C-alpha positions in Angstrom: 0.0 0.0 0.0 1.3 3.4 -1.0 1.1 5.3 2.4 2.6 8.4 0.9 -0.3 8.7 -1.6 -2.9 8.0 1.1 -1.2 10.7 3.3 -1.3 13.2 0.4 -5.0 12.5 -0.3 -5.9 12.8 3.4 -4.0 16.0 3.9 -5.5 17.5 0.8 -9.0 16.7 2.1 -8.1 18.2 5.5 -6.7 21.4 3.9 -9.7 21.8 1.7 -12.1 21.5 4.7 -10.1 24.0 6.8 -9.8 26.5 3.9 -13.6 26.3 3.1 -14.4 26.7 6.8 -12.1 29.7 7.1 -13.6 31.2 3.9 -17.2 30.7 5.2 -16.2 32.3 8.5 -14.6 35.3 6.7 -17.6 35.7 4.5 -19.9 35.8 7.5 -17.9 38.3 9.4 -17.2 40.3 6.2 -20.9 41.0 6.0 -20.9 42.2 9.6 -17.8 44.2 9.0 -19.4 45.9 6.1 -22.5 46.8 8.1 -20.3 48.3 10.9 -18.1 50.2 8.4 -21.1 51.6 6.5 -22.5 52.6 9.9 -19.3 54.4 10.8 -19.2 56.2 7.5 -22.8 57.3 7.9 -22.4 58.2 11.5 -24.5 55.3 12.8 -23.9 52.5 15.3 -24.5 49.4 13.3 -25.1 45.8 14.7 -23.7 45.7 18.2 -26.2 43.8 20.3 -26.1 40.1 19.5 -23.7 38.3 21.8 -24.0 35.4 24.2 -27.7 34.4 24.6 -29.3 34.9 28.0 -26.4 37.0 29.3 -25.5 40.7 29.3 -22.3 40.0 27.2 -22.9 41.5 23.7 -19.3 41.0 22.6 -19.6 44.1 20.4 -22.2 42.3 18.3 -19.9 39.5 17.1 -22.8 37.0 17.3 -24.7 38.9 14.6 -23.4 36.6 11.7 -24.6 33.5 13.6 -28.1 35.1 14.1 -28.2 36.0 10.4 -27.3 32.4 9.4 -30.0 31.0 11.7 -32.5 33.5 10.2 -31.7 32.4 6.6 -32.0 28.7 7.6 -35.4 29.2 9.3 -37.0 31.5 6.7 -39.6 30.1 4.4 -38.0 28.9 1.1 -40.6 30.4 -1.2 -40.5 29.7 -4.9 -42.8 31.9 -7.1 -45.2 30.0 -9.4 -44.2 31.9 -12.5 -40.5 30.9 -12.5 -38.7 28.2 -14.4 -38.2 26.0 -11.4 -35.2 23.9 -12.3 -33.0 26.7 -13.4 -34.3 28.9 -10.7 -33.0 26.4 -8.1 -29.6 25.7 -9.6 -28.7 29.3 -10.3 -27.6 30.1 -6.7 -25.5 27.0 -6.6 -23.8 27.9 -9.9 -23.1 31.4 -8.5 -21.3 30.1 -5.3 -19.3 27.1 -6.6 -16.8 28.9 -8.9 -15.2 31.2 -6.2 -15.0 28.3 -3.8 -13.2 26.2 -6.4 -10.9 29.1 -7.3 -9.6 29.3 -3.7 -7.9 25.9 -4.2 -5.0 27.4 -6.2 -4.3 30.4 -4.0 -1.1 29.8 -2.0 -1.7 30.7 1.7 1.8 29.4 2.8 5.1 28.0 1.6 5.1 25.1 -0.8 8.4 23.7 0.5 7.9 20.1 1.4 7.6 19.3 5.1 9.3 16.1 6.3 7.8 13.9 9.0 10.6 11.6 10.0 8.6 9.8 12.7 6.2 8.5 9.9 8.7 8.5 7.1 6.3 10.7 5.0 6.5 14.0 3.2 3.9 16.7 2.8 4.7 18.0 -0.8 3.1 21.5 -0.9 1.6 22.3 2.5 0.7 25.9 1.7 -1.7 25.4 -1.1 -4.4 22.9 -1.9 -3.6 22.5 -5.6 -0.1 23.7 -6.8 -0.7 24.0 -10.5 1.6 25.7 -13.0 -1.2 27.7 -14.6 -2.9 28.9 -11.4 -3.9 32.4 -12.6 -5.4 31.1 -15.9 -7.3 28.5 -13.9 -8.8 31.2 -11.6 -9.8 33.3 -14.6 -11.3 30.3 -16.3 -13.3 29.2 -13.3 -14.3 32.7 -12.3 -15.8 33.4 -15.7 -18.3 30.6 -15.0 -19.9 32.6 -12.2 -21.8 34.7 -14.7 -23.9 31.6 -15.7 -25.5 31.5 -12.3 -26.4 35.2 -12.4 -27.7 35.0 -16.0 -29.8 31.9 -15.2 -31.2 33.6 -12.1 -32.3 36.6 -14.2 -33.8 34.5 -17.0 -35.4 31.8 -14.8 -37.2 34.4 -12.6 -39.4 35.4 -15.5 -39.5 39.0 -14.3 -38.2 42.1 -16.0 -36.0 43.4 -13.2 -34.0 40.2 -12.7 -33.8 39.8 -16.4 -32.3 43.2 -16.8 -29.9 42.5 -13.9 -28.7 39.3 -15.5 -28.1 41.0 -18.9 -26.2 43.8 -17.2 -24.0 41.4 -15.3 -23.1 39.2 -18.3 -22.1 42.3 -20.4 -20.2 43.8 -17.5 -18.2 40.7 -16.6 -17.3 39.9 -20.2 -16.1 43.5 -20.7 -13.9 43.7 -17.6 -12.5 40.1 -17.8 -10.5 41.3 -20.8 -8.9 44.2 -19.0 -8.3 42.1 -15.9 -6.6 39.4 -17.9 -4.4 41.9 -19.8 -3.5 43.7 -16.6 -1.6 40.7 -15.2 0.3 39.9 -18.4 3.2 42.3 -17.4 3.6 40.4 -14.1 4.0 37.1 -16.0 6.5 38.8 -18.4 8.7 39.9 -15.5 8.5 36.6 -13.5 8.3 34.1 -16.4 5.8 31.9 -14.6 2.1 31.4 -14.2 2.5 29.5 -11.0 1.2 31.6 -8.1 3.6 30.1 -5.6 6.5 31.0 -7.8 5.2 34.5 -8.1 5.2 34.9 -4.3 8.7 33.5 -4.1 9.9 36.0 -6.8 8.4 38.9 -4.9 10.1 37.8 -1.6 13.5 37.7 -3.4 13.1 40.8 -5.5 10.5 43.0 -3.8 6.7 43.3 -4.1 5.4 44.3 -7.5 3.8 47.5 -6.5 6.4 48.2 -3.7 9.7 46.9 -5.0 11.6 48.4 -2.1 9.9 46.0 0.3 12.1 42.9 0.1 14.3 40.9 2.5 17.4 42.9 2.0 19.1 45.6 -0.1 17.5 47.9 -2.7 15.7 47.0 -5.9 17.8 46.9 -9.1 17.4 49.2 -12.1 15.0 46.7 -13.7 12.4 46.9 -10.9 12.7 50.6 -10.5 12.0 51.0 -14.3 9.1 48.6 -14.1 7.6 50.2 -11.0 5.2 52.6 -12.8 4.0 49.8 -15.1 3.3 47.5 -12.1 1.3 50.2 -10.4 -0.8 50.7 -13.5 -1.3 47.0 -13.8 -2.5 47.0 -10.2 -4.9 49.9 -10.7 -6.4 48.2 -13.8 -6.7 44.9 -11.9 -8.3 46.7 -8.9 -10.9 48.5 -11.0 -11.7 45.4 -12.9 -12.1 43.4 -9.7 -14.8 45.9 -8.6 -16.7 45.2 -11.8 -16.1 41.5 -11.8 -17.5 41.1 -8.3 -20.5 43.5 -8.9 -19.3 45.8 -6.1 -20.1 49.5 -6.0 -19.5 51.7 -7.8 -20.1 49.0 -10.5 -23.1 47.3 -8.8 -25.3 47.8 -11.9 -26.6 44.2 -11.9 -28.3 44.8 -8.5 -28.7 48.6 -8.3 -31.6 48.6 -5.8 -32.8 52.1 -6.9 -33.3 50.9 -10.5 -33.9 47.2 -10.5 -35.3 46.5 -7.0 -32.6 43.8 -6.3 -31.6 42.8 -9.8 -31.0 39.1 -10.5 -31.9 38.0 -7.0 -35.1 40.0 -6.7 -37.3 36.8 -6.6 -35.1 34.9 -4.2 -35.5 34.3 -0.5 -34.2 32.2 2.3 -31.0 30.1 1.7 -31.1 30.7 -2.1 -30.8 34.4 -1.4 -28.0 33.7 1.1 -26.1 31.6 -1.5 -26.0 34.6 -3.8 -24.6 36.7 -0.9 -22.1 34.0 -0.2 -21.0 33.8 -3.8 -20.5 37.6 -4.0 -18.4 37.8 -0.9 -16.4 34.6 -1.7 -15.7 36.1 -5.1 -14.5 39.3 -3.4 -12.2 37.2 -1.2 -10.8 35.4 -4.2 -10.2 38.7 -6.0 -8.5 40.1 -2.9 -6.4 37.0 -2.5 -5.3 37.0 -6.1 -4.5 40.8 -5.8 -2.4 40.1 -2.7 -0.6 37.2 -4.4 0.2 39.1 -7.6 1.1 42.5 -6.3 1.7 42.4 -2.5 3.9 39.4 -2.0 1.2 36.9 -1.0 1.9 35.2 2.3 5.5 36.4 2.5 7.0 39.1 4.7 10.3 40.9 3.9 12.0 39.4 7.0 15.0 37.1 6.7 13.8 35.0 9.6 10.3 34.6 8.2 11.7 32.9 5.0 14.4 31.0 6.9 11.8 29.1 8.9 9.3 28.5 6.1 9.9 24.8 5.9 8.8 24.3 9.5 5.3 23.0 10.0 4.6 25.5 12.7 5.2 28.4 10.3 2.2 27.5 8.1 -0.4 29.1 10.5 1.7 32.3 10.7 2.0 32.5 6.9 -1.7 31.9 6.5 -2.4 34.7 9.1 -0.2 37.1 7.2 -2.1 36.2 4.0 -5.4 36.7 5.7 -4.4 40.1 7.2 -3.4 41.3 3.7 -6.7 40.1 2.3 -8.6 41.8 5.1 -6.9 45.1 4.2 -8.0 44.8 0.6 -11.6 43.8 1.6 -11.7 46.9 3.8 -10.8 49.0 0.8 -13.6 47.3 -1.2 -16.1 48.3 1.5 -14.7 51.8 2.0 -15.2 52.5 -1.8 -18.7 51.0 -1.8 -19.9 53.4 0.9 -18.0 56.4 -0.5 -18.5 56.6 -4.2 -21.7 56.9 -6.2 -22.8 54.3 -8.8 -21.7 54.7 -12.4 -24.2 55.1 -15.2 -24.2 52.0 -17.4 -22.9 53.7 -20.5 -20.0 55.1 -18.3 -19.3 51.6 -17.0 -19.0 50.1 -20.5 -17.0 53.1 -21.9 -14.5 52.8 -19.0 -14.0 49.1 -19.7 -13.7 49.2 -23.5 -12.3 52.7 -24.2 -10.0 53.3 -21.3 -8.9 50.2 -19.3 -8.5 47.9 -22.4 -6.3 50.3 -24.2 -4.2 51.1 -21.1 -3.6 47.4 -20.4 -2.4 46.8 -24.0 -0.2 49.9 -23.9 1.2 48.8 -20.6 2.2 45.4 -22.0 4.1 47.1 -24.9 5.9 49.3 -22.4 6.9 46.4 -20.2 8.1 44.4 -23.2 10.3 47.4 -24.4 11.8 47.9 -20.9 12.6 44.2 -20.5 14.1 44.0 -24.0 16.2 47.1 -23.3 17.5 46.2 -19.8 18.0 42.5 -20.4 19.7 42.9 -23.8 
């Protein structure tokens, strides 16, 4: 019996369960964090009452996500008579599965193998569920499937507002996927790999993409200083596209409550509605994690000791914590923008994607290619 193979399968299952549990927890408390952040921006209090039942301990309202989950589970699962029932039911599932699958290729820790001498076994890549050489392309391919759930929800509802929301979402996601994909091409040109773990390793050795002076020692060379403006532009294009891809304000045209009631999920209630929320926030976590991995050094810190101990098993939780803190900072920015900027008009949204970001991303690729050819000649 191949014990190494069985150990690999078992650890992969355990890692998957832990990662999904963490993501679901982050989603729940991201909703609460957004409510508190919006309250602070609007000079309100926000949810701060729910705590330990039958006691006076409110715990700053940290029990609110649990109460929300119970509410969604206990609410009546009402399906209107006029909908296309089969597609109406599977649409929320199709909306939430792609971002949960995409998380499998995001490295939350080192991929250096961990030896277990007592068992005579090796954990090949402990810091990621699936260490694939085309991780970014896989995320883009899977994330593009999320639009099917939204389009099906809009069409199957047999109502004009969800239908308009579904059409808006499909056009919006198709438009901004192009700019998002082109924005990361300069990163691949510099690093020479599509493997996300290799991208993190490169940034630890040579400095973060948007902050090249943050590295384990010394100063960036001429190449990274010359590429710095292009990397910042890539990051800005990727950031704006992420807002549009995740249907977040100021690009929340598929939902836009003031125009479309609730958009594609107008007819949904109970856990089906909760799955759409779960999918939206999970997609935001994936976008934030990919942004951190590509531009902010992923799980790494510019500290010699941090990398020197990376092969130790006890470093894995610390690396994951660093990765989560960076993601939390990006998510905070997502929420800050939502409650600060007004919504775009739809024609402005499409013009920005096709007439500004698309051309900027192409020009940025040409500039990076010229710089690389000049400095590496």
